[in-house]
PDB file of N, CA, C and O in Angstrom, chain B, residues numbered from 101:
ATOM      1  N   MET B 101      13.642   4.915 -14.483  1.00  0.00           N
ATOM      2  CA  MET B 101      13.037   5.497 -12.964  1.00  0.00           C
ATOM      3  C   MET B 101      11.698   5.343 -13.140  1.00  0.00           C
ATOM      4  O   MET B 101      11.286   5.646 -14.259  1.00  0.00           O
ATOM      5  N   ALA B 102      10.803   4.906 -12.243  1.00  0.00           N
ATOM      6  CA  ALA B 102       8.920   5.372 -12.386  1.00  0.00           C
ATOM      7  C   ALA B 102       8.919   6.184 -12.798  1.00  0.00           C
ATOM      8  O   ALA B 102       9.983   6.766 -13.008  1.00  0.00           O
ATOM      9  N   GLU B 103       7.263   6.915 -13.303  1.00  0.00           N
ATOM     10  CA  GLU B 103       6.575   8.879 -12.224  1.00  0.00           C
ATOM     11  C   GLU B 103       5.509   8.148 -11.699  1.00  0.00           C
ATOM     12  O   GLU B 103       4.529   8.678 -12.223  1.00  0.00           O
ATOM     13  N   GLY B 104       4.987   6.960 -10.747  1.00  0.00           N
ATOM     14  CA  GLY B 104       4.635   7.448 -10.069  1.00  0.00           C
ATOM     15  C   GLY B 104       3.664   6.357 -10.571  1.00  0.00           C
ATOM     16  O   GLY B 104       3.792   5.813 -11.668  1.00  0.00           O
ATOM     17  N   GLY B 105       2.279   5.964  -9.319  1.00  0.00           N
ATOM     18  CA  GLY B 105       1.540   5.295 -10.061  1.00  0.00           C
ATOM     19  C   GLY B 105       0.478   5.727 -10.871  1.00  0.00           C
ATOM     20  O   GLY B 105       0.620   6.914 -11.163  1.00  0.00           O
ATOM     21  N   ARG B 106      -0.654   5.154 -11.402  1.00  0.00           N
ATOM     22  CA  ARG B 106      -1.751   6.540 -11.789  1.00  0.00           C
ATOM     23  C   ARG B 106      -2.905   6.070 -10.932  1.00  0.00           C
ATOM     24  O   ARG B 106      -4.008   6.602 -11.057  1.00  0.00           O
ATOM     25  N   THR B 107      -2.694   5.103 -10.076  1.00  0.00           N
ATOM     26  CA  THR B 107      -3.848   4.800  -8.713  1.00  0.00           C
ATOM     27  C   THR B 107      -3.276   5.410  -7.332  1.00  0.00           C
ATOM     28  O   THR B 107      -2.144   5.037  -7.026  1.00  0.00           O
ATOM     29  N   ASP B 108      -3.726   6.021  -6.740  1.00  0.00           N
ATOM     30  CA  ASP B 108      -3.189   6.130  -5.326  1.00  0.00           C
ATOM     31  C   ASP B 108      -2.295   5.186  -4.479  1.00  0.00           C
ATOM     32  O   ASP B 108      -2.101   4.198  -5.187  1.00  0.00           O
ATOM     33  N   LEU B 109      -1.927   5.098  -3.790  1.00  0.00           N
ATOM     34  CA  LEU B 109      -0.830   4.240  -2.419  1.00  0.00           C
ATOM     35  C   LEU B 109      -2.041   3.456  -1.880  1.00  0.00           C
ATOM     36  O   LEU B 109      -2.607   2.401  -2.166  1.00  0.00           O
ATOM     37  N   VAL B 110      -2.197   4.510  -0.909  1.00  0.00           N
ATOM     38  CA  VAL B 110      -3.403   3.517  -0.320  1.00  0.00           C
ATOM     39  C   VAL B 110      -4.278   2.796  -0.936  1.00  0.00           C
ATOM     40  O   VAL B 110      -4.477   1.702  -0.407  1.00  0.00           O
ATOM     41  N   GLU B 111      -5.086   3.107  -2.209  1.00  0.00           N
ATOM     42  CA  GLU B 111      -5.624   1.749  -3.139  1.00  0.00           C
ATOM     43  C   GLU B 111      -4.427   0.716  -3.493  1.00  0.00           C
ATOM     44  O   GLU B 111      -4.676  -0.467  -3.722  1.00  0.00           O
ATOM     45  N   ARG B 112      -3.620   1.037  -3.510  1.00  0.00           N
ATOM     46  CA  ARG B 112      -2.716  -0.301  -4.573  1.00  0.00           C
ATOM     47  C   ARG B 112      -2.092  -0.772  -2.840  1.00  0.00           C
ATOM     48  O   ARG B 112      -1.780  -1.963  -2.864  1.00  0.00           O
ATOM     49  N   ILE B 113      -1.934  -0.349  -1.897  1.00  0.00           N
ATOM     50  CA  ILE B 113      -1.729  -1.064  -0.556  1.00  0.00           C
ATOM     51  C   ILE B 113      -3.206  -1.810  -0.393  1.00  0.00           C
ATOM     52  O   ILE B 113      -3.005  -2.969  -0.030  1.00  0.00           O
ATOM     53  N   ALA B 114      -4.581  -1.536  -0.537  1.00  0.00           N
ATOM     54  CA  ALA B 114      -4.964  -1.809  -0.180  1.00  0.00           C
ATOM     55  C   ALA B 114      -6.408  -3.141  -0.629  1.00  0.00           C
ATOM     56  O   ALA B 114      -7.401  -3.683  -0.145  1.00  0.00           O
ATOM     57  N   ARG B 115      -5.473  -3.074  -2.023  1.00  0.00           N
ATOM     58  CA  ARG B 115      -5.917  -4.264  -3.042  1.00  0.00           C
ATOM     59  C   ARG B 115      -4.899  -5.422  -3.037  1.00  0.00           C
ATOM     60  O   ARG B 115      -4.907  -6.468  -3.685  1.00  0.00           O
ATOM     61  N   VAL B 116      -3.780  -4.823  -1.878  1.00  0.00           N
ATOM     62  CA  VAL B 116      -2.624  -6.283  -1.689  1.00  0.00           C
ATOM     63  C   VAL B 116      -3.209  -7.174  -0.710  1.00  0.00           C
ATOM     64  O   VAL B 116      -3.109  -8.360  -0.397  1.00  0.00           O
ATOM     65  N   LEU B 117      -4.283  -5.480  -0.109  1.00  0.00           N
ATOM     66  CA  LEU B 117      -4.511  -6.638   1.399  1.00  0.00           C
ATOM     67  C   LEU B 117      -5.577  -7.222   1.597  1.00  0.00           C
ATOM     68  O   LEU B 117      -5.702  -7.978   2.561  1.00  0.00           O
ATOM     69  N   CYS B 118      -6.437  -7.022   0.840  1.00  0.00           N
ATOM     70  CA  CYS B 118      -7.934  -7.279   0.330  1.00  0.00           C
ATOM     71  C   CYS B 118      -7.322  -8.763  -1.033  1.00  0.00           C
ATOM     72  O   CYS B 118      -8.259  -9.556  -1.129  1.00  0.00           O
ATOM     73  N   GLY B 119      -6.615  -9.023  -1.571  1.00  0.00           N
ATOM     74  CA  GLY B 119      -6.107  -9.415  -2.669  1.00  0.00           C
ATOM     75  C   GLY B 119      -5.491 -11.211  -0.996  1.00  0.00           C
ATOM     76  O   GLY B 119      -6.324 -11.939  -0.457  1.00  0.00           O
ATOM     77  N   ALA B 120      -4.471 -11.250  -0.831  1.00  0.00           N
ATOM     78  CA  ALA B 120      -4.071 -11.411   0.879  1.00  0.00           C
ATOM     79  C   ALA B 120      -5.333 -12.002   1.035  1.00  0.00           C
ATOM     80  O   ALA B 120      -5.446 -13.227   1.051  1.00  0.00           O
ATOM     81  N   GLU B 121      -5.995 -11.481   1.115  1.00  0.00           N
ATOM     82  CA  GLU B 121      -7.375 -12.277   2.567  1.00  0.00           C
ATOM     83  C   GLU B 121      -8.594 -13.284   1.251  1.00  0.00           C
ATOM     84  O   GLU B 121      -9.503 -14.005   1.663  1.00  0.00           O
ATOM     85  N   TYR B 122      -8.381 -13.136   0.170  1.00  0.00           N
ATOM     86  CA  TYR B 122      -8.703 -13.894  -0.582  1.00  0.00           C
ATOM     87  C   TYR B 122      -8.223 -15.486  -1.612  1.00  0.00           C
ATOM     88  O   TYR B 122      -8.483 -16.630  -1.986  1.00  0.00           O
ATOM     89  N   SER B 123      -7.207 -14.135  -1.600  1.00  0.00           N
ATOM     90  CA  SER B 123      -5.840 -15.183  -3.531  1.00  0.00           C
ATOM     91  C   SER B 123      -5.979 -16.522  -2.104  1.00  0.00           C
ATOM     92  O   SER B 123      -6.246 -16.664  -0.911  1.00  0.00           O
ATOM     93  N   VAL B 124      -5.670 -17.064  -3.035  1.00  0.00           N
ATOM     94  CA  VAL B 124      -4.972 -18.740  -2.899  1.00  0.00           C
ATOM     95  C   VAL B 124      -3.671 -19.167  -2.694  1.00  0.00           C
ATOM     96  O   VAL B 124      -3.204 -20.173  -2.159  1.00  0.00           O
ATOM     97  N   ASN B 125      -3.086 -18.011  -3.332  1.00  0.00           N
ATOM     98  CA  ASN B 125      -1.867 -17.178  -3.417  1.00  0.00           C
ATOM     99  C   ASN B 125      -1.977 -16.918  -2.218  1.00  0.00           C
ATOM    100  O   ASN B 125      -0.768 -17.132  -2.142  1.00  0.00           O
ATOM    101  N   ALA B 126      -2.242 -16.672  -1.233  1.00  0.00           N
ATOM    102  CA  ALA B 126      -1.881 -16.252  -0.056  1.00  0.00           C
ATOM    103  C   ALA B 126      -2.688 -17.475   1.283  1.00  0.00           C
ATOM    104  O   ALA B 126      -2.626 -18.697   1.418  1.00  0.00           O
ATOM    105  N   ASP B 127      -3.399 -16.362   2.068  1.00  0.00           N
ATOM    106  CA  ASP B 127      -4.607 -17.095   2.975  1.00  0.00           C
ATOM    107  C   ASP B 127      -5.940 -17.012   1.997  1.00  0.00           C
ATOM    108  O   ASP B 127      -5.749 -16.082   1.213  1.00  0.00           O
ATOM    109  N   GLY B 128      -6.544 -17.309   1.882  1.00  0.00           N
ATOM    110  CA  GLY B 128      -7.307 -16.702   0.813  1.00  0.00           C
ATOM    111  C   GLY B 128      -7.629 -18.818   0.272  1.00  0.00           C
ATOM    112  O   GLY B 128      -6.969 -19.820   0.548  1.00  0.00           O
ATOM    113  N   SER B 129      -9.114 -18.602  -0.669  1.00  0.00           N
ATOM    114  CA  SER B 129      -9.365 -19.958  -1.221  1.00  0.00           C
ATOM    115  C   SER B 129      -9.698 -19.467  -2.308  1.00  0.00           C
ATOM    116  O   SER B 129      -9.020 -20.274  -2.944  1.00  0.00           O
ATOM    117  N   GLU B 130     -10.234 -18.732  -3.241  1.00  0.00           N
ATOM    118  CA  GLU B 130      -9.985 -18.244  -4.508  1.00  0.00           C
ATOM    119  C   GLU B 130      -8.927 -18.261  -5.482  1.00  0.00           C
ATOM    120  O   GLU B 130      -7.946 -17.542  -5.294  1.00  0.00           O
ATOM    121  N   THR B 131      -9.022 -19.142  -6.706  1.00  0.00           N
ATOM    122  CA  THR B 131      -7.879 -19.136  -7.612  1.00  0.00           C
ATOM    123  C   THR B 131      -7.690 -17.987  -8.393  1.00  0.00           C
ATOM    124  O   THR B 131      -6.625 -17.842  -8.994  1.00  0.00           O
ATOM    125  N   SER B 132      -8.593 -17.143  -8.463  1.00  0.00           N
ATOM    126  CA  SER B 132      -8.782 -15.957  -8.822  1.00  0.00           C
ATOM    127  C   SER B 132     -10.311 -15.058  -7.989  1.00  0.00           C
ATOM    128  O   SER B 132     -11.529 -15.206  -7.899  1.00  0.00           O
ATOM    129  N   ALA B 133      -9.213 -14.096  -7.522  1.00  0.00           N
ATOM    130  CA  ALA B 133     -10.001 -13.139  -6.336  1.00  0.00           C
ATOM    131  C   ALA B 133     -10.590 -11.702  -6.909  1.00  0.00           C
ATOM    132  O   ALA B 133     -11.517 -11.062  -6.413  1.00  0.00           O
ATOM    133  N   GLY B 134      -9.986 -11.435  -7.822  1.00  0.00           N
ATOM    134  CA  GLY B 134      -9.769 -10.331  -8.899  1.00  0.00           C
ATOM    135  C   GLY B 134     -11.393  -9.338  -8.805  1.00  0.00           C
ATOM    136  O   GLY B 134     -11.562  -8.151  -8.529  1.00  0.00           O
ATOM    137  N   ALA B 135     -12.331 -10.362  -9.143  1.00  0.00           N
ATOM    138  CA  ALA B 135     -13.088  -9.631  -8.493  1.00  0.00           C
ATOM    139  C   ALA B 135     -13.902  -8.955  -7.179  1.00  0.00           C
ATOM    140  O   ALA B 135     -14.451  -7.887  -6.909  1.00  0.00           O
ATOM    141  N   HIS B 136     -13.651 -10.163  -6.580  1.00  0.00           N
ATOM    142  CA  HIS B 136     -13.564 -10.206  -4.778  1.00  0.00           C
ATOM    143  C   HIS B 136     -12.261  -8.822  -4.518  1.00  0.00           C
ATOM    144  O   HIS B 136     -12.465  -8.073  -3.563  1.00  0.00           O
ATOM    145  N   VAL B 137     -11.229  -8.622  -5.238  1.00  0.00           N
ATOM    146  CA  VAL B 137     -10.105  -7.288  -4.260  1.00  0.00           C
ATOM    147  C   VAL B 137     -11.112  -6.213  -5.826  1.00  0.00           C
ATOM    148  O   VAL B 137     -10.386  -5.230  -5.978  1.00  0.00           O
ATOM    149  N   ASP B 138     -12.404  -6.078  -6.930  1.00  0.00           N
ATOM    150  CA  ASP B 138     -12.213  -4.958  -7.614  1.00  0.00           C
ATOM    151  C   ASP B 138     -13.729  -4.604  -6.086  1.00  0.00           C
ATOM    152  O   ASP B 138     -13.495  -3.792  -5.191  1.00  0.00           O
ATOM    153  N   ARG B 139     -14.547  -5.075  -6.123  1.00  0.00           N
ATOM    154  CA  ARG B 139     -15.963  -4.591  -4.666  1.00  0.00           C
ATOM    155  C   ARG B 139     -15.114  -4.339  -3.408  1.00  0.00           C
ATOM    156  O   ARG B 139     -15.231  -3.184  -2.998  1.00  0.00           O
ATOM    157  N   ASP B 140     -14.239  -5.170  -2.647  1.00  0.00           N
ATOM    158  CA  ASP B 140     -13.905  -4.968  -1.507  1.00  0.00           C
ATOM    159  C   ASP B 140     -13.019  -4.238  -1.106  1.00  0.00           C
ATOM    160  O   ASP B 140     -12.687  -4.064   0.066  1.00  0.00           O
ATOM    161  N   TRP B 141     -12.561  -3.746  -2.082  1.00  0.00           N
ATOM    162  CA  TRP B 141     -11.004  -3.068  -1.721  1.00  0.00           C
ATOM    163  C   TRP B 141     -10.791  -1.842  -1.175  1.00  0.00           C
ATOM    164  O   TRP B 141      -9.663  -1.379  -1.007  1.00  0.00           O
ATOM    165  N   PRO B 142     -12.555  -0.869  -0.673  1.00  0.00           N
ATOM    166  CA  PRO B 142     -11.747  -0.045   0.372  1.00  0.00           C
ATOM    167  C   PRO B 142     -12.439  -0.269   1.947  1.00  0.00           C
ATOM    168  O   PRO B 142     -12.803   0.545   2.796  1.00  0.00           O
ATOM    169  N   ASN B 143     -12.437  -1.398   1.917  1.00  0.00           N
ATOM    170  CA  ASN B 143     -12.710  -2.267   3.180  1.00  0.00           C
ATOM    171  C   ASN B 143     -11.598  -2.678   3.661  1.00  0.00           C
ATOM    172  O   ASN B 143     -11.472  -3.836   4.060  1.00  0.00           O
ATOM    173  N   HIS B 144     -10.784  -1.941   3.691  1.00  0.00           N
ATOM    174  CA  HIS B 144      -8.991  -2.394   3.869  1.00  0.00           C
ATOM    175  C   HIS B 144      -8.469  -1.176   3.581  1.00  0.00           C
ATOM    176  O   HIS B 144      -7.254  -1.372   3.610  1.00  0.00           O
ATOM    177  N   ARG B 145      -8.754   0.531   3.190  1.00  0.00           N
ATOM    178  CA  ARG B 145      -8.548   1.620   3.584  1.00  0.00           C
ATOM    179  C   ARG B 145      -7.364   1.993   4.941  1.00  0.00           C
ATOM    180  O   ARG B 145      -6.256   2.492   4.741  1.00  0.00           O
ATOM    181  N   ASN B 146      -7.860   1.655   6.165  1.00  0.00           N
ATOM    182  CA  ASN B 146      -7.801   1.891   7.241  1.00  0.00           C
ATOM    183  C   ASN B 146      -6.986   0.936   7.260  1.00  0.00           C
ATOM    184  O   ASN B 146      -6.446   1.146   8.347  1.00  0.00           O
ATOM    185  N   GLN B 147      -6.453  -0.055   6.806  1.00  0.00           N
ATOM    186  CA  GLN B 147      -5.157  -1.188   7.268  1.00  0.00           C
ATOM    187  C   GLN B 147      -3.827  -0.110   6.236  1.00  0.00           C
ATOM    188  O   GLN B 147      -2.793   0.397   6.672  1.00  0.00           O
ATOM    189  N   ALA B 148      -4.239  -0.077   5.191  1.00  0.00           N
ATOM    190  CA  ALA B 148      -3.322   0.602   3.799  1.00  0.00           C
ATOM    191  C   ALA B 148      -2.983   1.862   4.906  1.00  0.00           C
ATOM    192  O   ALA B 148      -1.833   1.919   5.341  1.00  0.00           O
ATOM    193  N   LEU B 149      -4.025   2.910   5.378  1.00  0.00           N
ATOM    194  CA  LEU B 149      -3.347   3.865   6.295  1.00  0.00           C
ATOM    195  C   LEU B 149      -2.779   3.551   7.175  1.00  0.00           C
ATOM    196  O   LEU B 149      -2.382   4.522   7.820  1.00  0.00           O
ATOM    197  N   ALA B 150      -2.436   2.368   7.683  1.00  0.00           N
ATOM    198  CA  ALA B 150      -1.531   1.928   9.172  1.00  0.00           C
ATOM    199  C   ALA B 150      -0.396   2.114   8.573  1.00  0.00           C
ATOM    200  O   ALA B 150       0.435   2.948   8.933  1.00  0.00           O
ATOM    201  N   VAL B 151      -0.220   0.979   7.149  1.00  0.00           N
ATOM    202  CA  VAL B 151       0.934   0.588   6.654  1.00  0.00           C
ATOM    203  C   VAL B 151       1.581   1.566   6.457  1.00  0.00           C
ATOM    204  O   VAL B 151       2.684   1.745   6.974  1.00  0.00           O
ATOM    205  N   LEU B 152       0.973   2.442   5.613  1.00  0.00           N
ATOM    206  CA  LEU B 152       1.812   3.958   5.574  1.00  0.00           C
ATOM    207  C   LEU B 152       2.304   4.858   6.604  1.00  0.00           C
ATOM    208  O   LEU B 152       3.408   5.398   6.532  1.00  0.00           O
ATOM    209  N   HIS B 153       1.468   5.023   7.582  1.00  0.00           N
ATOM    210  CA  HIS B 153       2.299   5.021   8.693  1.00  0.00           C
ATOM    211  C   HIS B 153       2.961   4.748   9.512  1.00  0.00           C
ATOM    212  O   HIS B 153       3.189   5.627  10.343  1.00  0.00           O
ATOM    213  N   ALA B 154       3.687   3.207   9.709  1.00  0.00           N
ATOM    214  CA  ALA B 154       4.811   2.242   9.643  1.00  0.00           C
ATOM    215  C   ALA B 154       5.046   2.891   9.515  1.00  0.00           C
ATOM    216  O   ALA B 154       5.274   3.810  10.302  1.00  0.00           O
ATOM    217  N   ILE B 155       5.227   2.787   7.508  1.00  0.00           N
ATOM    218  CA  ILE B 155       7.300   3.074   7.139  1.00  0.00           C
ATOM    219  C   ILE B 155       6.890   4.434   6.730  1.00  0.00           C
ATOM    220  O   ILE B 155       6.121   4.290   5.780  1.00  0.00           O
ATOM    221  N   ARG B 156       6.949   4.917   6.835  1.00  0.00           N
ATOM    222  CA  ARG B 156       7.001   7.046   7.349  1.00  0.00           C
ATOM    223  C   ARG B 156       8.000   7.387   7.494  1.00  0.00           C
ATOM    224  O   ARG B 156       8.255   8.459   6.946  1.00  0.00           O
ATOM    225  N   GLU B 157       8.981   6.801   8.182  1.00  0.00           N
ATOM    226  CA  GLU B 157      10.666   6.707   9.071  1.00  0.00           C
ATOM    227  C   GLU B 157      10.754   4.996   7.915  1.00  0.00           C
ATOM    228  O   GLU B 157      10.147   3.958   7.649  1.00  0.00           O
ATOM    229  N   THR B 158      12.100   5.860   7.582  1.00  0.00           N
ATOM    230  CA  THR B 158      12.609   4.092   6.457  1.00  0.00           C
ATOM    231  C   THR B 158      13.328   3.699   7.416  1.00  0.00           C
ATOM    232  O   THR B 158      13.431   4.338   8.463  1.00  0.00           O
ATOM    233  N   ASP B 159      13.977   2.491   7.167  1.00  0.00           N
ATOM    234  CA  ASP B 159      14.651   1.453   7.730  1.00  0.00           C
ATOM    235  C   ASP B 159      16.119   1.642   7.474  1.00  0.00           C
ATOM    236  O   ASP B 159      16.413   2.160   6.397  1.00  0.00           O
ATOM    237  N   ARG B 160      16.960   1.348   8.187  1.00  0.00           N
ATOM    238  CA  ARG B 160      18.623   1.103   7.578  1.00  0.00           C
ATOM    239  C   ARG B 160      18.855   1.666   5.783  1.00  0.00           C
ATOM    240  O   ARG B 160      19.111   2.522   4.937  1.00  0.00           O
ATOM    241  N   ALA B 161      18.569   0.581   6.111  1.00  0.00           N
ATOM    242  CA  ALA B 161      19.239   0.078   4.003  1.00  0.00           C
ATOM    243  C   ALA B 161      18.107   1.293   3.775  1.00  0.00           C
ATOM    244  O   ALA B 161      18.558   2.308   4.306  1.00  0.00           O
ATOM    245  N   GLY B 162      17.039   1.502   3.286  1.00  0.00           N
ATOM    246  CA  GLY B 162      16.677   2.900   2.658  1.00  0.00           C
ATOM    247  C   GLY B 162      17.181   3.772   3.336  1.00  0.00           C
ATOM    248  O   GLY B 162      16.092   4.222   3.692  1.00  0.00           O
ATOM    249  N   ALA B 163      18.094   4.602   3.979  1.00  0.00           N
ATOM    250  CA  ALA B 163      18.568   5.558   4.300  1.00  0.00           C
ATOM    251  C   ALA B 163      19.208   5.447   3.777  1.00  0.00           C
ATOM    252  O   ALA B 163      19.252   6.420   3.024  1.00  0.00           O
ATOM    253  N   ALA B 164      20.391   4.370   3.447  1.00  0.00           N
ATOM    254  CA  ALA B 164      21.635   4.323   3.817  1.00  0.00           C
ATOM    255  C   ALA B 164      21.556   4.418   1.602  1.00  0.00           C
ATOM    256  O   ALA B 164      22.572   4.466   0.909  1.00  0.00           O
ATOM    257  N   SER B 165      20.644   4.416   1.248  1.00  0.00           N
ATOM    258  CA  SER B 165      19.834   4.463  -0.122  1.00  0.00           C
ATOM    259  C   SER B 165      19.167   5.462  -0.629  1.00  0.00           C
ATOM    260  O   SER B 165      18.708   5.311  -1.760  1.00  0.00           O
ATOM    261  N   GLY B 166      18.998   6.450  -0.074  1.00  0.00           N
ATOM    262  CA  GLY B 166      18.512   7.353  -0.461  1.00  0.00           C
ATOM    263  C   GLY B 166      18.568   8.637   1.068  1.00  0.00           C
ATOM    264  O   GLY B 166      19.267   8.472   2.068  1.00  0.00           O
ATOM    265  N   ASP B 167      17.376  10.156   0.751  1.00  0.00           N
ATOM    266  CA  ASP B 167      17.217  10.629   1.560  1.00  0.00           C
ATOM    267  C   ASP B 167      15.897  10.344   2.278  1.00  0.00           C
ATOM    268  O   ASP B 167      14.701  10.408   1.994  1.00  0.00           O
ATOM    269  N   PRO B 168      16.829   9.914   3.597  1.00  0.00           N
ATOM    270  CA  PRO B 168      14.848   9.678   3.970  1.00  0.00           C
ATOM    271  C   PRO B 168      14.108  11.133   4.424  1.00  0.00           C
ATOM    272  O   PRO B 168      12.989  11.164   4.936  1.00  0.00           O
ATOM    273  N   VAL B 169      14.542  11.765   4.278  1.00  0.00           N
ATOM    274  CA  VAL B 169      13.778  13.369   4.128  1.00  0.00           C
ATOM    275  C   VAL B 169      12.543  13.509   3.478  1.00  0.00           C
ATOM    276  O   VAL B 169      11.406  13.841   3.814  1.00  0.00           O
ATOM    277  N   ILE B 170      13.388  12.979   1.924  1.00  0.00           N
ATOM    278  CA  ILE B 170      12.645  13.004   0.795  1.00  0.00           C
ATOM    279  C   ILE B 170      11.342  11.686   0.784  1.00  0.00           C
ATOM    280  O   ILE B 170      10.502  11.651  -0.116  1.00  0.00           O
ATOM    281  N   TRP B 171      11.366  10.766   1.820  1.00  0.00           N
ATOM    282  CA  TRP B 171      11.236   9.145   1.976  1.00  0.00           C
ATOM    283  C   TRP B 171       9.619   9.723   2.731  1.00  0.00           C
ATOM    284  O   TRP B 171       8.489   9.433   2.337  1.00  0.00           O
ATOM    285  N   GLN B 172       9.927  10.435   3.680  1.00  0.00           N
ATOM    286  CA  GLN B 172       9.080  10.946   4.442  1.00  0.00           C
ATOM    287  C   GLN B 172       8.186  11.683   3.816  1.00  0.00           C
ATOM    288  O   GLN B 172       7.118  11.073   3.854  1.00  0.00           O
ATOM    289  N   LYS B 173       8.068  12.775   3.209  1.00  0.00           N
ATOM    290  CA  LYS B 173       7.187  13.612   2.393  1.00  0.00           C
ATOM    291  C   LYS B 173       6.677  13.213   1.490  1.00  0.00           C
ATOM    292  O   LYS B 173       5.640  13.755   1.105  1.00  0.00           O
ATOM    293  N   MET B 174       7.379  11.785   0.614  1.00  0.00           N
ATOM    294  CA  MET B 174       6.540  11.198   0.302  1.00  0.00           C
ATOM    295  C   MET B 174       5.542  10.073   0.207  1.00  0.00           C
ATOM    296  O   MET B 174       4.855   9.877  -0.795  1.00  0.00           O
ATOM    297  N   VAL B 175       5.496   9.272   1.413  1.00  0.00           N
ATOM    298  CA  VAL B 175       4.693   9.042   2.484  1.00  0.00           C
ATOM    299  C   VAL B 175       3.578   9.536   3.129  1.00  0.00           C
ATOM    300  O   VAL B 175       2.361   9.354   3.133  1.00  0.00           O
ATOM    301  N   GLU B 176       4.434  10.245   3.694  1.00  0.00           N
ATOM    302  CA  GLU B 176       2.952  11.723   3.916  1.00  0.00           C
ATOM    303  C   GLU B 176       1.952  12.128   3.291  1.00  0.00           C
ATOM    304  O   GLU B 176       0.773  12.124   3.647  1.00  0.00           O
ATOM    305  N   ALA B 177       2.816  12.795   1.524  1.00  0.00           N
ATOM    306  CA  ALA B 177       2.103  13.492   1.088  1.00  0.00           C
ATOM    307  C   ALA B 177       0.851  12.414   0.222  1.00  0.00           C
ATOM    308  O   ALA B 177       0.002  12.747  -0.605  1.00  0.00           O
ATOM    309  N   SER B 178       1.200  10.884   0.873  1.00  0.00           N
ATOM    310  CA  SER B 178       0.273   9.891   0.236  1.00  0.00           C
ATOM    311  C   SER B 178      -0.841  10.163   1.584  1.00  0.00           C
ATOM    312  O   SER B 178      -1.886  10.809   1.663  1.00  0.00           O
ATOM    313  N   ILE B 179       0.010   9.254   2.670  1.00  0.00           N
ATOM    314  CA  ILE B 179      -1.405  10.201   3.353  1.00  0.00           C
ATOM    315  C   ILE B 179      -2.499  11.222   3.115  1.00  0.00           C
ATOM    316  O   ILE B 179      -3.705  11.162   2.877  1.00  0.00           O
ATOM    317  N   ALA B 180      -1.476  12.315   3.293  1.00  0.00           N
ATOM    318  CA  ALA B 180      -2.660  13.343   3.256  1.00  0.00           C
ATOM    319  C   ALA B 180      -3.278  12.705   1.986  1.00  0.00           C
ATOM    320  O   ALA B 180      -4.405  12.248   2.180  1.00  0.00           O
ATOM    321  N   ALA B 181      -2.932  12.610   1.093  1.00  0.00           N
ATOM    322  CA  ALA B 181      -3.893  12.578  -0.156  1.00  0.00           C
ATOM    323  C   ALA B 181      -5.282  11.644   0.145  1.00  0.00           C
ATOM    324  O   ALA B 181      -6.029  11.472  -0.818  1.00  0.00           O
ATOM    325  N   ALA B 182      -5.604  11.115   1.277  1.00  0.00           N
ATOM    326  CA  ALA B 182      -6.259  10.119   1.848  1.00  0.00           C
ATOM    327  C   ALA B 182      -6.992  10.094   2.046  1.00  0.00           C
ATOM    328  O   ALA B 182      -7.917   9.290   1.925  1.00  0.00           O
ATOM    329  N   ASP B 183      -6.777  11.495   2.658  1.00  0.00           N
ATOM    330  CA  ASP B 183      -7.662  11.851   3.626  1.00  0.00           C
ATOM    331  C   ASP B 183      -8.989  13.159   3.377  1.00  0.00           C
ATOM    332  O   ASP B 183      -9.762  13.437   4.294  1.00  0.00           O
TER     333      ASP B 183
END
């Protein structure tokens, strides 16, 4: 079982969104977007927070496989940690 990440959830999501913008594997044109991501991920923090706000309430599949109250507490804790 995973113990939790070393980077906060907002940063991880922001890095993914940033990578999608620059990487040829998504919407970008760079074959190696790592340097861009390392430099520009903070510009995607607000988008990352929006994602977390959107997933505070789990879907049916998530609720069926775990405790939705715990899920909501975990996501809200990640939002609070970003403030």
